[in-house]
C-alpha positions in Angstrom: 164.6 134.5 128.0 164.5 130.6 129.2 167.3 129.2 130.6 167.9 125.4 129.5 170.3 123.0 132.0 171.0 119.5 130.8 171.5 117.0 134.0 172.5 113.9 133.3 174.7 111.2 135.4 174.3 107.3 135.3 171.7 104.8 137.2 172.0 105.4 141.0 173.3 108.4 140.6 171.3 110.1 142.3 169.7 112.6 139.8 166.2 112.5 140.9 167.2 114.3 144.0 168.0 116.8 142.2 165.6 117.8 139.9 163.3 116.7 142.5 165.2 120.3 144.3 165.0 122.2 140.9 161.7 121.2 140.6 159.9 122.3 144.2 163.0 124.9 145.4 163.1 126.5 142.5 160.0 125.9 140.2 161.9 124.6 137.4 160.0 123.0 134.3 161.8 119.5 134.3 161.3 117.1 131.2 162.3 113.1 131.6 164.1 112.1 128.6 162.6 108.2 129.7 159.7 109.8 130.1 158.8 111.0 126.9 160.1 108.3 125.1 157.5 106.1 126.7 154.6 108.4 126.3 155.8 108.3 122.2 155.3 104.7 121.8 151.8 104.7 123.3 148.6 103.9 121.1 148.3 106.8 118.5 151.7 107.9 118.9 154.6 108.3 115.9 157.3 106.2 118.2 154.4 103.3 118.6 153.8 102.7 114.5 157.5 103.2 114.2 158.4 100.8 116.2 155.3 98.1 116.4 156.1 98.4 112.3 159.6 97.8 112.6 159.4 94.8 115.5 156.8 92.9 114.9 153.3 92.5 116.2 154.3 90.2 119.0 155.7 92.9 121.1 151.7 93.9 122.0 149.6 93.6 123.9 146.0 91.7 123.3 144.6 95.3 123.6 147.2 96.7 121.1 149.6 98.3 123.4 153.4 97.6 123.5 153.6 95.1 125.9 157.5 96.9 127.6 159.1 93.8 129.4 158.1 91.3 125.8 159.8 94.1 124.2 162.6 94.5 126.3 163.8 91.0 126.1 164.1 91.1 122.0 166.3 94.0 121.9 167.9 93.5 124.5 168.1 89.7 123.4 169.8 91.4 119.9 171.8 94.3 119.8 170.9 95.4 115.8 166.8 95.7 117.2 168.0 97.7 120.0 169.9 100.5 118.3 167.1 100.0 115.1 164.7 101.2 118.0 167.0 103.7 119.1 167.6 105.9 115.7 164.0 105.5 115.4 162.7 106.8 118.5 165.5 109.3 119.9 165.1 111.5 117.2 161.3 111.4 118.3 162.4 112.0 121.7 164.2 115.4 121.0 161.4 116.6 118.9 159.4 116.6 121.5 161.5 118.2 124.1 162.1 120.6 122.3 158.3 121.2 121.8 158.0 121.4 125.2 160.6 123.8 126.2 159.2 126.2 123.5 155.4 125.7 124.9 156.1 126.0 128.0 156.7 129.7 129.8 158.7 129.2 132.5 162.5 130.3 132.2 164.1 127.4 134.0 164.0 124.5 131.7 165.6 121.5 133.2 166.4 118.5 130.9 167.1 115.2 132.3 168.8 112.2 130.3 171.2 109.3 131.3 172.3 109.2 126.8 174.3 112.5 126.6 174.0 112.5 122.9 174.6 115.2 120.5 171.0 116.3 120.0 171.0 117.0 123.9 174.2 119.0 123.9 173.3 121.0 121.3 170.1 121.6 122.9 170.8 122.6 126.5 173.1 125.8 127.5 174.6 124.1 130.4 174.9 120.2 131.3 175.4 119.1 135.3 176.7 115.7 135.7 175.9 114.2 138.8 178.3 112.3 140.3 178.8 109.5 142.6 180.6 106.7 143.4 180.4 103.0 141.5 179.9 101.8 144.7 177.3 104.1 146.5 175.6 103.6 143.3 175.6 100.2 144.2 174.5 100.4 147.2 171.6 102.4 146.1 170.1 100.5 144.0 170.3 97.6 146.1 168.4 99.7 148.6 166.5 101.5 146.4 165.3 99.0 143.9 166.7 94.9 145.0 169.1 94.8 142.5 171.6 93.0 143.0 176.1 93.5 141.8 175.7 91.9 138.8 172.7 93.3 137.7 174.0 96.6 138.5 177.8 96.1 137.3 175.3 95.5 133.8 173.7 98.3 134.1 176.3 100.4 135.1 178.9 98.8 131.9 176.0 99.3 129.7 175.9 103.7 130.2 178.6 106.5 129.6 181.2 106.3 131.4 182.4 108.9 133.9 185.5 110.2 132.2 182.7 110.4 129.2 179.9 112.2 131.3 183.4 114.2 132.5 184.3 115.6 129.0 180.5 117.1 127.9 179.5 118.5 131.2 180.0 122.2 132.7 179.6 121.3 135.9 180.2 118.2 138.0 178.0 117.6 141.4 178.8 115.4 143.7 176.3 113.6 144.8 178.0 111.4 147.3 177.4 113.0 151.0 174.0 114.6 152.3 171.3 116.1 150.5 172.3 119.3 151.7 175.1 119.4 150.6 174.0 118.9 147.3 171.7 121.4 147.6 174.2 123.7 148.6 175.8 122.9 144.9 172.5 123.3 143.5 172.6 127.3 144.7 176.1 128.0 144.1 175.6 126.6 140.8 172.2 128.7 140.3 174.0 131.7 142.0 176.9 131.6 140.0 174.6 131.9 136.7 172.7 134.5 137.3 175.4 136.7 138.0 177.0 135.8 134.9 174.0 136.8 132.9 173.5 140.1 135.0 176.7 141.2 134.3 176.2 140.4 130.3 
């Protein structure tokens, strides 16, 4: 039986570190919902067809591919268009995630998202919230991506709050410390799951 773990958390929380440990040290099949959404908007895919029909041809490059910076400027300037694109793409993303899980032979499946929607909660057996303080998130984003305080604050504000993430999660990984401390928390959570499964 496959074990499906959801990993969520805000921008700069260090989800990628947790995912890398799960993939490299435990052999997990990791599915990134952001990447799934990007793939669905490649020419010929259903997401591409629906988004172009909704936003119009002005978001396209000369070769017919979607100009992502241009699309981003359109949808973030107009809230109704951002919500409209989400309504089109999100159901397709979860369909694709389910298909990938079904086709994979890997017993450990990990689904990552920063948008813990109902579909995400329905798919996953267990949800882990990667928690990092806003101060540390801002510092990491400044170091890794060159984001200033204003940009980081705006991104954090648009995402779910700490309370909202905790409300839908079964476990919390405190990622404020060292990588080894995070690694120990992951090992504990996976061993606890294995023990629970063995006793059932």
